[in-house]
C-alpha positions as CSV (number, residue, x, y, z in Angstrom):
1,M,-24.8,-16.5,-15.3
2,S,-23.0,-15.5,-12.0
3,T,-19.4,-15.4,-10.6
4,T,-18.1,-15.0,-7.6
5,V,-16.4,-12.0,-6.4
6,G,-12.4,-11.9,-6.9
7,T,-11.5,-11.8,-3.3
8,T,-10.9,-14.2,-0.7
9,A,-12.6,-14.4,2.9
10,R,-10.2,-12.7,5.6
11,R,-8.2,-14.7,7.5
12,P,-8.2,-14.1,11.2
13,L,-4.7,-11.7,11.8
14,R,-4.1,-11.0,15.1
15,T,-2.1,-13.5,17.3
16,T,0.7,-13.8,19.9
17,L,4.0,-14.2,18.7
18,L,6.4,-16.4,21.0
19,A,9.4,-14.3,22.5
20,L,11.7,-12.5,20.3
21,F,14.1,-13.5,22.7
22,G,15.0,-14.6,26.2
23,G,14.6,-11.1,27.9
24,L,11.5,-10.2,26.3
25,V,8.4,-11.0,28.2
26,P,5.3,-12.9,26.4
27,L,2.8,-10.3,27.5
28,L,4.7,-7.1,25.9
29,A,5.5,-9.6,22.8
30,A,1.8,-10.5,22.5
31,V,0.9,-6.4,22.5
32,L,4.1,-5.4,20.3
33,F,3.5,-7.9,17.3
34,A,-0.9,-8.2,17.4
35,A,-1.0,-7.6,13.6
36,P,-3.5,-4.9,12.1
37,Q,-6.8,-6.0,11.5
38,T,-7.5,-3.8,8.3
39,A,-10.8,-2.9,7.4
40,A,-9.3,-2.8,3.4
41,A,-10.8,-5.6,1.4
42,P,-8.9,-9.1,1.3
43,R,-7.5,-9.5,-2.0
44,A,-7.8,-13.2,-3.7
45,A,-3.9,-14.4,-3.7
46,T,-2.1,-17.1,-5.5
47,V,0.0,-17.8,-2.6
48,P,-1.8,-18.9,0.6
49,Q,0.2,-17.9,3.7
50,G,2.7,-20.9,4.5
51,A,2.6,-22.2,1.0
52,A,5.0,-21.8,-2.1
53,A,4.4,-19.2,-4.6
54,A,5.1,-19.8,-8.3
55,S,8.5,-18.7,-8.3
56,A,10.7,-16.8,-10.8
57,T,14.0,-18.1,-10.6
58,S,15.8,-16.2,-12.7
59,A,17.5,-12.8,-11.9
60,E,16.2,-11.1,-15.1
61,G,13.2,-13.5,-15.9
62,A,9.7,-11.2,-15.8
63,A,7.3,-12.8,-13.4
64,P,3.8,-13.7,-14.2
65,T,1.2,-11.2,-14.5
66,A,-1.8,-10.2,-12.3
67,S,-0.9,-13.3,-9.7
68,L,1.3,-13.1,-6.6
69,T,4.8,-14.4,-7.1
70,E,8.1,-15.4,-5.5
71,V,11.1,-14.2,-6.7
72,T,14.4,-15.5,-6.0
73,N,17.9,-15.1,-6.7
74,F,17.0,-11.4,-7.1
75,G,20.7,-10.1,-5.5
76,T,22.2,-9.5,-2.2
77,N,20.2,-10.6,0.8
78,P,22.0,-10.6,4.0
79,S,18.9,-11.3,6.2
80,N,17.4,-14.2,3.7
81,L,14.0,-11.7,3.1
82,Q,11.7,-13.2,0.7
83,M,10.5,-11.1,-2.2
84,Y,6.9,-11.6,-3.5
85,L,6.0,-9.4,-6.5
86,Y,2.7,-8.2,-8.2
87,V,2.9,-7.0,-11.9
88,P,-0.5,-5.8,-13.2
89,D,-1.5,-7.5,-16.8
90,T,-1.0,-4.0,-18.0
91,V,1.8,-1.6,-16.8
92,T,2.8,2.0,-17.8
93,E,5.8,2.6,-19.9
94,N,8.7,2.6,-17.7
95,P,6.4,1.7,-14.7
96,A,6.5,3.3,-11.0
97,V,7.6,0.8,-8.2
98,L,5.5,0.6,-5.0
99,V,7.6,-1.3,-1.9
100,A,4.6,-2.2,0.6
101,V,6.1,-3.6,3.9
102,H,3.8,-5.8,6.2
103,W,3.6,-5.4,9.8
104,C,5.1,-7.7,12.7
105,T,3.8,-11.6,12.5
106,G,2.7,-10.6,8.8
107,S,4.4,-11.6,5.6
108,G,4.4,-10.4,1.8
109,P,1.2,-12.5,1.0
110,V,-0.6,-11.6,4.1
111,F,-0.1,-7.7,3.0
112,Y,-1.0,-8.3,-0.5
113,Q,-4.2,-10.1,0.7
114,N,-5.2,-7.4,3.4
115,T,-4.7,-4.4,1.3
116,E,-5.8,-2.3,-1.7
117,F,-2.4,-2.0,-3.1
118,A,-2.3,-4.4,-6.0
119,S,-6.0,-3.5,-7.2
120,L,-4.5,-0.3,-7.3
121,A,-1.5,-1.2,-9.5
122,D,-4.2,-2.9,-11.6
123,R,-6.1,0.7,-12.0
124,Y,-2.6,2.9,-12.6
125,G,0.0,0.3,-13.8
126,F,2.8,0.5,-11.4
127,I,4.2,-2.6,-9.7
128,V,4.3,-4.2,-6.2
129,I,7.4,-5.2,-4.2
130,Y,6.1,-7.5,-0.7
131,P,9.2,-8.3,0.8
132,S,8.6,-10.8,3.7
133,V,10.3,-11.5,6.6
134,T,11.8,-15.1,7.3
135,R,13.5,-14.5,10.9
136,S,11.0,-15.9,13.8
137,S,9.7,-12.3,14.9
138,K,8.3,-11.9,11.4
139,C,9.9,-8.5,12.3
140,F,11.7,-5.9,10.1
141,D,15.2,-4.9,11.6
142,V,14.7,-1.4,12.1
143,S,17.2,-1.1,15.3
144,S,20.4,-2.7,14.4
145,P,23.7,-0.4,13.5
146,Q,23.5,-2.5,10.0
147,A,20.2,-1.8,9.3
148,L,20.3,2.2,10.3
149,K,23.1,3.2,7.6
150,R,23.0,2.8,4.1
151,G,24.4,-0.6,2.7
152,G,25.2,-1.2,6.2
153,G,23.8,-4.8,5.7
154,S,20.4,-6.4,6.9
155,D,16.9,-6.0,5.6
156,P,17.4,-2.5,3.6
157,V,19.9,-3.9,1.8
158,G,17.8,-6.6,0.3
159,I,15.1,-4.7,-0.1
160,K,17.3,-2.3,-2.4
161,S,18.2,-5.4,-4.2
162,M,14.4,-6.4,-4.6
163,I,14.2,-2.8,-6.2
164,D,17.3,-3.5,-8.8
165,H,15.8,-6.3,-9.8
166,V,12.1,-4.8,-10.9
167,T,13.9,-1.9,-12.4
168,R,16.4,-4.3,-14.0
169,T,14.1,-6.4,-15.6
170,Y,10.8,-4.2,-16.3
171,D,12.9,-0.9,-17.3
172,A,11.3,1.2,-14.2
173,D,11.1,4.6,-13.4
174,T,14.1,4.9,-10.9
175,S,12.7,8.5,-10.3
176,R,9.4,6.6,-9.4
177,I,10.0,4.2,-6.4
178,F,8.2,4.6,-3.1
179,A,7.7,3.0,-0.2
180,T,4.8,2.3,2.4
181,G,4.4,-0.1,5.4
182,V,2.2,-0.6,8.4
183,S,3.3,-1.0,12.1
184,S,7.2,-2.7,11.4
185,G,6.6,-1.6,7.7
186,A,6.1,1.6,8.7
187,M,9.5,2.0,10.7
188,M,11.0,0.1,7.9
189,T,9.6,2.8,5.5
190,N,11.4,5.4,7.4
191,V,14.5,3.3,7.5
192,L,14.3,2.9,3.9
193,L,13.9,6.6,3.5
194,G,16.6,7.7,5.8
195,D,19.1,4.7,4.1
196,Y,18.5,5.5,0.4
197,P,17.2,9.3,-0.4
198,D,18.8,8.8,-3.8
199,V,16.0,5.7,-4.5
200,F,12.7,6.6,-3.0
201,A,10.8,9.8,-4.2
202,G,8.5,9.7,-0.9
203,G,7.0,7.2,1.7
204,A,4.0,7.1,3.8
205,A,4.4,5.4,7.2
206,F,1.2,4.4,9.0
207,A,1.8,3.9,12.7
208,G,5.4,4.1,12.8
209,V,8.2,5.7,14.5
210,P,10.9,8.3,13.3
211,F,14.3,7.2,11.8
212,G,16.5,5.6,14.6
213,C,14.3,5.9,17.0
214,F,14.0,1.7,17.6
215,A,17.9,1.8,17.5
216,T,19.6,-0.7,20.1
217,T,23.1,-2.0,19.9
218,D,22.4,-5.3,22.3
219,G,20.9,-7.3,19.5
220,S,17.3,-6.8,20.6
221,E,14.4,-5.5,18.4
222,W,12.7,-3.8,20.6
223,N,12.8,-0.3,22.4
224,S,10.5,0.4,25.1
225,A,11.4,4.0,25.5
226,C,10.5,4.6,21.6
227,A,7.6,2.9,21.7
228,N,6.1,4.2,24.5
229,G,6.7,8.1,23.0
230,T,9.0,9.1,25.4
231,V,11.9,9.3,23.4
232,T,12.2,13.1,22.1
233,H,14.9,15.2,20.3
234,T,15.0,18.8,18.6
235,P,14.2,18.7,15.1
236,T,17.8,19.4,14.1
237,E,18.7,16.3,15.9
238,W,16.2,13.8,14.7
239,G,17.4,15.4,11.1
240,D,20.8,14.5,11.9
241,L,20.2,10.6,12.6
242,V,19.0,10.8,8.9
243,R,21.7,12.4,7.5
244,N,24.0,10.1,8.9
245,A,22.8,7.3,7.6
246,Y,24.0,8.7,4.6
247,P,27.3,11.1,5.1
248,G,27.9,13.6,2.6
249,Y,24.7,13.0,0.4
250,T,23.6,16.7,-0.7
251,G,20.6,15.5,-3.2
252,P,16.9,15.7,-2.9
253,R,15.2,14.0,-0.2
254,P,11.9,11.8,-0.5
255,R,8.4,13.3,0.1
256,M,6.8,11.5,3.2
257,Q,3.3,11.1,4.4
258,L,2.4,10.1,8.3
259,W,-0.4,8.5,9.4
260,H,-0.9,7.8,13.4
261,G,-4.0,7.2,15.4
262,T,-4.6,9.3,18.8
263,E,-5.2,6.1,21.0
264,D,-2.5,4.0,19.4
265,D,-1.1,1.4,22.5
266,V,1.8,0.3,20.7
267,L,3.7,2.7,19.1
268,R,2.1,5.7,21.1
269,Y,1.1,8.8,19.9
270,P,4.0,11.1,20.4
271,N,5.9,9.3,17.9
272,F,3.8,11.2,15.4
273,G,4.9,14.5,16.3
274,E,8.7,13.4,16.5
275,M,8.2,12.3,13.2
276,I,6.9,15.5,11.7
277,K,9.9,17.2,13.7
278,Q,11.9,14.4,11.7
279,W,10.9,15.0,8.1
280,T,10.3,18.5,8.0
281,D,13.8,19.1,9.3
282,V,15.0,16.8,6.6
283,R,13.3,18.6,4.2
284,G,14.3,22.0,5.4
285,I,10.9,23.4,5.8
286,S,9.0,24.9,8.4
287,Q,7.0,22.7,11.3
288,T,4.0,25.6,10.7
289,P,1.3,24.0,8.9
290,T,0.6,25.8,5.3
291,R,-2.8,23.7,5.5
292,T,-4.9,22.3,7.6
293,D,-7.9,20.3,6.9
294,S,-10.3,17.3,7.6
295,P,-10.6,15.2,4.7
296,A,-12.7,12.5,6.6
297,S,-14.7,12.4,9.9
298,G,-12.1,12.4,12.9
299,W,-9.1,13.2,10.6
300,T,-7.2,16.1,10.9
301,R,-4.3,16.3,7.9
302,T,-1.8,19.2,7.9
303,R,0.6,19.6,5.2
304,Y,4.2,21.3,5.5
305,G,6.1,22.9,2.7
306,S,3.0,23.3,0.2
307,T,-0.8,22.9,0.4
308,G,-1.4,20.5,-2.4
309,D,-1.4,16.6,-2.8
310,Q,1.9,15.8,-3.1
311,A,3.3,18.5,-0.5
312,P,7.1,17.7,1.0
313,V,5.2,16.2,4.1
314,E,1.4,15.4,5.0
315,A,0.7,14.2,8.4
316,I,-2.9,12.8,9.0
317,S,-3.7,12.6,12.7
318,L,-7.0,10.0,13.4
319,Q,-8.8,10.9,16.5
320,G,-9.8,8.0,18.7
321,V,-8.0,5.3,16.4
322,G,-5.7,2.6,17.9
323,H,-2.7,0.9,16.3
324,N,-4.4,-1.1,13.7
325,L,-5.9,2.2,11.9
326,I,-5.5,1.3,8.0
327,T,-8.5,1.0,6.6
328,T,-10.5,1.3,3.1
329,G,-9.6,4.1,1.0
330,M,-6.3,5.1,2.6
331,A,-4.6,3.0,0.2
332,A,-6.1,5.6,-2.7
333,R,-4.7,8.4,-0.7
334,V,-1.5,6.9,-0.5
335,I,-1.4,6.4,-4.3
336,T,-2.6,9.9,-4.9
337,F,-0.1,11.4,-2.3
338,F,2.8,9.3,-4.7
339,G,1.1,11.0,-8.2
340,L,0.7,7.7,-9.4
341,D,-3.0,8.0,-10.0
342,S,-2.5,11.1,-12.7
343,G,-2.2,8.2,-15.4
344,G,-2.8,4.6,-15.6
345,P,-1.8,1.7,-18.1
346,A,-2.7,2.2,-21.7
347,P,-6.2,1.1,-22.6
348,Q,-5.9,-2.6,-24.4
349,P,-8.0,-1.9,-26.5
350,Q,-8.6,1.7,-26.5
351,P,-12.4,2.6,-26.5
352,G,-13.1,5.6,-28.7
353,G,-15.5,6.2,-25.6
354,C,-18.0,4.8,-23.3
355,K,-20.9,5.3,-20.9
356,V,-22.1,3.6,-18.1
357,S,-25.4,3.5,-16.4
358,V,-26.3,2.5,-13.1
359,T,-29.7,1.2,-11.4
360,T,-29.6,0.4,-7.7
361,N,-32.1,-1.4,-5.5
362,A,-31.5,-1.0,-1.8
363,W,-32.9,-2.3,1.7
364,N,-31.7,-1.6,5.5
365,T,-28.3,-3.0,4.8
366,G,-28.1,-4.2,1.4
367,L,-28.6,-3.3,-2.2
368,T,-28.3,-4.6,-5.7
369,A,-26.9,-2.8,-8.6
370,S,-27.2,-3.5,-12.2
371,V,-24.5,-1.6,-14.5
372,T,-24.7,-1.2,-18.0
373,I,-21.6,-0.1,-20.1
374,T,-22.5,0.9,-23.5
375,N,-19.2,1.5,-26.2
376,T,-19.7,4.9,-27.8
377,G,-16.7,4.5,-29.9
378,T,-16.3,3.3,-33.4
379,T,-13.9,0.5,-32.8
380,A,-15.0,-2.7,-30.7
381,V,-13.6,-3.5,-27.3
382,N,-12.2,-6.9,-27.1
383,G,-11.1,-7.5,-23.6
384,W,-12.4,-5.0,-20.8
385,K,-11.9,-3.9,-17.5
386,L,-14.3,-1.4,-15.7
387,G,-13.2,0.4,-12.8
388,F,-15.2,2.0,-10.5
389,T,-15.4,3.6,-6.7
390,L,-17.7,2.2,-4.2
391,P,-19.2,4.7,-1.7
392,A,-17.5,4.2,1.9
393,G,-19.2,1.4,4.1
394,Q,-20.2,-0.6,1.0
395,T,-19.3,-4.0,0.3
396,I,-19.6,-6.6,-2.7
397,T,-20.3,-9.9,-1.3
398,N,-21.4,-11.5,-5.0
399,G,-21.6,-10.4,-8.6
400,W,-22.6,-11.7,-12.1
401,G,-21.2,-10.9,-15.5
402,A,-17.6,-9.7,-14.4
403,T,-15.3,-10.6,-11.5
404,Y,-15.2,-8.2,-9.0
405,A,-11.7,-7.2,-7.0
406,P,-11.6,-5.7,-4.5
407,A,-14.8,-6.0,-2.7
408,S,-14.9,-2.1,-1.6
409,G,-13.1,1.0,-2.5
410,A,-11.7,1.2,-5.8
411,V,-13.4,-1.8,-7.7
412,T,-12.1,-3.8,-10.9
413,A,-14.5,-5.5,-12.7
414,T,-12.9,-7.7,-15.5
415,N,-15.6,-9.3,-18.4
416,A,-16.2,-13.0,-18.2
417,T,-15.4,-15.1,-21.4
418,Y,-18.8,-15.0,-22.8
419,N,-19.2,-11.1,-22.7
420,A,-15.7,-9.7,-23.3
421,A,-16.3,-8.1,-26.8
422,I,-18.5,-5.0,-26.9
423,A,-19.4,-3.8,-30.4
424,P,-19.3,-0.2,-31.5
425,G,-22.4,0.9,-30.3
426,A,-23.2,-2.3,-28.4
427,S,-24.0,-2.4,-24.6
428,V,-23.1,-5.2,-21.9
429,S,-25.0,-5.7,-18.7
430,I,-23.6,-6.6,-15.2
431,G,-24.3,-6.5,-11.8
432,Y,-23.6,-7.3,-8.3
433,Q,-25.1,-7.6,-4.6
434,A,-23.6,-5.6,-1.7
435,G,-23.7,-4.9,1.9
436,H,-23.6,-1.2,3.2
437,T,-23.2,0.7,6.4
438,G,-26.0,3.4,5.6
439,V,-25.4,5.0,2.3
440,S,-26.8,3.0,-0.6
441,A,-25.9,5.3,-3.5
442,G,-24.5,3.7,-6.8
443,P,-20.6,3.7,-7.4
444,T,-19.0,6.5,-9.0
445,A,-15.6,7.5,-11.4
446,F,-16.3,5.0,-14.1
447,T,-13.3,4.1,-16.5
448,L,-13.0,1.3,-19.5
449,N,-9.7,0.0,-19.8
450,G,-8.5,3.0,-18.3
451,A,-10.7,5.7,-20.1
452,N,-13.1,7.6,-18.3
453,C,-16.8,6.9,-19.4
454,T,-19.9,9.6,-18.9
455,T,-22.8,8.3,-16.8
């Protein structure tokens, strides 16, 4: 019996935006707001773009699990943002919260569909908020005086209300609130961490600019000098812009992870160095890296303040990469930087043990994999999710015995109705077909309902 892969075909995301305001030429708008065409596998969404979401209208009401849900009446919202929420079937006790912020011309549902954060939430039990802009540009306000001041109004206030709703409704851990975003969303990540250092524990910005770099006073959303990388300051000057967003604050500051492509032609590469200057100054650490390595081909990663996975500042430069830089596997590195992969939701039910064996049959550009799951414990498993990691370049095209989502990277296979129970000592076999770009090895890092499996 065959089931379809739990993803949808990617919609084309590149669009040309109408002029934001009278003084912005159409060509410039088209360049600025070209949405990143992420290589991360798209995710099946319950909310098609432009359609109404399932709605949770009660300020205290919990959203349905394992589906993208629009939440209304969540609190103060001066710029009329929409709030979309993803809550996994199983969350950790006092879960962490991730705010995932879309690019210009995007939306919360599009960001949900085209990034891996929801599938990682399934694996590790955190909650994801997807803010969504309603103004015509579909860009977040990162330039107005209101946005660049704690409690000043505009988008940051609305996003803070979303966080308050989630922490109140789900008893979330207020010490584990994080933000990430791409392009306009990366700029908003910088703004959120500057405005609310007492709220956020960390951020990850993909192709952004420093806090305050896009500032304008004429109502414009666009700052050409900043976008072109010609705005430079000393570390102290950059740091003061952040500190002035919340005058008098002396508490701890969030950690920051920065990603930028050397060939970015929208928010140019010099912004990467300026962000490093800003956040090392904010954290009070040296601009001299404590560790430099290359975790992937063409990547140069520098860490500041410590050498571990949760350094105060981490910066990843991507050689030869343009503005549309987020690809499969990067989200998992964000989750590692945030420390959210150290523990997942409590297994339901807890197996006493599990073993997984895999056989693959590969050809030039494709392969099939047969996966056998054995319950090696003494308690029956009634309902299971098998987590595993596909090698880079592999994408599942169809499968049987389970539903697979997303199609690449960190994958979760969820049982079919007929094979949900695995008695002690019994096995279940599933499988899938995948395309590959040269690496035809089998998957690794198996977990069954959150528990590690032997192979």
